[in-house]
N, C-alpha and C positions, 0 to 999 in steps of 0.2 A: 641725739644720737642720729648717726650716721645714717643716711638712704641707699647709702651703698655698701657691699661688703668684696672683699678679695676673693678671687677665683683662684688663688695658688694654695700650695699645701703650707701649712703652718710649721715651716723648718726654719730653725736659727740658723742666722747666716753670719759670718763676722769674716774680715780681711784676714786671708791666711788659711782659713777654715776648707775643708775640703768637701767637694762634690761628685756625683758621679755622672756625666755626660751621656746620656742614648742619643745615637743618631739612627735617621729613619730607616739606616740599612741592616741595622743590627748590631752595629759596632757599639761599643760600651768604652769611653775613655775617664782616667780619672783627671780632674778639674780642678781648680786650687781660686778660690774667691780673690782677687787681687786689689777689689776698691766697691765698696757700699754706700749706699747713699738711702738711708731711710725716707727721707723727705718725700722723695721721689720715687721708693720701692724699686730701686735699680740695683742691680750687682753687676760688676765686671768679672768674668770668670775667663783663665787661660786654662788652655790644656795643651801638651805635647801630643802631637801625631806622628807617626811616621813619613808620611807623606801629604802634600795639600791637601785641603778639605773643602767640598763645595761650599760657596759663600752665595749668599741671596742678594740681589740688587737692592739697592737703598733707593726711594725715592724721595720725594719732596711733601710734606703734609701740607705745605703752604698752598700748592696747587689743587688740595681737593677741593671739591663741592657739593654740597645739599645733593642730595640723590644720585649720587656717585656710586656705583655698585663696587665693592668690597668684599672679601674673602678672609675669614679667621680660621688659621690652624691651630691644631693642638691636639691635646688627649687629655676630653674632657671626660671626667669619671672611668680614667686608665683605660679607657677606649683610644688608641693609641692611631695617629696620623688621621685624626678627622677632619672634616671642613664643613664649616657653615658659611652661607652667604647673607648679604643684607646691603643695605643701603647706608651711606652717611646721613646722619639724621641732623648732626650739630658739626660745625668743625672747630669750634673753641669754645665747649662746655667747662668752665670755671668751677674749681674745687671749693669755693664758697659756696655755689648753687649746690653741691652734694652733700654740704655739711663736712668735708675733710678739714682735718687740722692743718691742713696746709692751704689755705685757701686760692692763693696766686698758681698753682698747678693748672694747666689746662688739659681737656681731654676731647678726642675725638669721639662722638657720640655716633653709637651705630646699632640698628635693628639686628645683625648678625648674633648668632646666639654665642656667647662666652660663658662658661662653666667652670665648676671645677676641674683644673685639669690644664682648660685653656691658655692661664695667665701665664705671660712669659711668651708665649707663641706669638707669631708676627701677622699682623693685619697688611693684607696686601692688595692691590689695585688689578684693573682688569690686563696690565701691561706686566705682570709680575714682579712687582716693586715693592719693596717692603715700607708702608707708609705711615705703621705704628706698631706700638706693642701690646697685644691685649693685655689687659688689667685688671678690669672687676665688672660685675652688673648689678644692676638695682636689687636690692634683696626683697622688694615685696610687689615687682613687675617682669613680666616677659617682655623680650624685644627691646628692652634698654640696657643697654651695656656701652662698654668706654675703653678706649686705648689710647696710650700715650702716644703723641705726635712725635714721628720721627725726627723733626727738625729739632726738636725740643730734647729728644735725646742724643743727637747729635751733641748739643749746646753742653749737655752734662757729663758725656764723654771726654769732652773736648778740656772742662773743668776737671776734672780726674785726672787727667793726662798731665796736666800743668800745675795743678796745687795738690792732687791728690786727695783731694775730699771739694765738694761743689761748694763755694761760695755764695752766700747769700745775704748781701746788703739788708741792715735794717735800717728804718726810719724812727719808726716808735707813734706814727699816726693813722687813724684812721679817717680817709676823706670819700668827699662825694663829688660828682661831677656837676659844674654850675654851667649851664647851657644858655648862648645868646639872652633868650627871654628873661630868665633870670638876674642876668647881669640890668637889663634894665629896671628891674626892681632894685636892686641895690643901688645903684645910680640913685633913684628917687628918695630911699632912705637915707643915703650918706652923699651929700651933695660933691664933697671932696673926691669921691669915688673916681680916678682916672676914666677919662671918655673915649680914650684907644683900646682900652681892655675890652675884648670881644668874647672872651672866654676863660676858664681857670678850675682849678680844683678850691672844695672848701674845706677846711680843718674839722672835721666832726668831732674827733677826740686825740688828745695827747698822751700817753701813757707815760706816767711818771718815771723819772731816773732814764727816761730815753735819751737816744741823740738829739731829737725833735726840742725835746722839753731842755735841753740843755742850751741849745741853739737859740732858745727865746719863741719858738713858735708857741700860737696858743689858740683854743678852741675857738673856731667862727674865723679864724686868719683866710684871706684866699690868696691863693698862690696862684702866681698867673704867668711863671716863667722861671727856670731852673738854670743855672749856669753848668758848663760841662765840668767833668773832674779836670781840674788843676787849671782853669780857669780863671 
């Protein structure tokens, strides 16, 4: 079972669906879902406004440091325009550590409170820049919350703009890093192992019928380099 729970409302959404967008000043607009990615729990909502709307400045999540102060905005438990503060606990918490179905997804971990109603709100640094989107909290603990990094969101939005959806490459292997100390052991066990290889990854599992299986990869293969697309 997952160690985390989403803090958003259990609402269904689909491209072309309608939603109501409430602004902090009380105005309400009808919006429409133009793109949806279930893998990252993100949707793009468009709305028509009679005049330009205020926009938040987007920062860079790559510049975040552990211990940096951040602020989470949202409406937890229908308490509108609430703000909580905390520090960045981890800048790259992987989905696999949280037991999520999308293990390659990365999150910012923070002890700023993110509860039901905060999901989708901004995580902001002290310069007023959005560095993440509030997403969920650990179900069985307080002070363990997660946000999607803004740099990841920018990449996902770019994919949606170009292709109408997010493209996720699939190889079909499970792998583990082979550190230099382990390489020395491999050379001892396999005298023909290349002497100039300092690090790599070992294939621990090949999914049947996957692209990796079709290419001839096998369990215990060691990958030391990969060619660029088109090379």
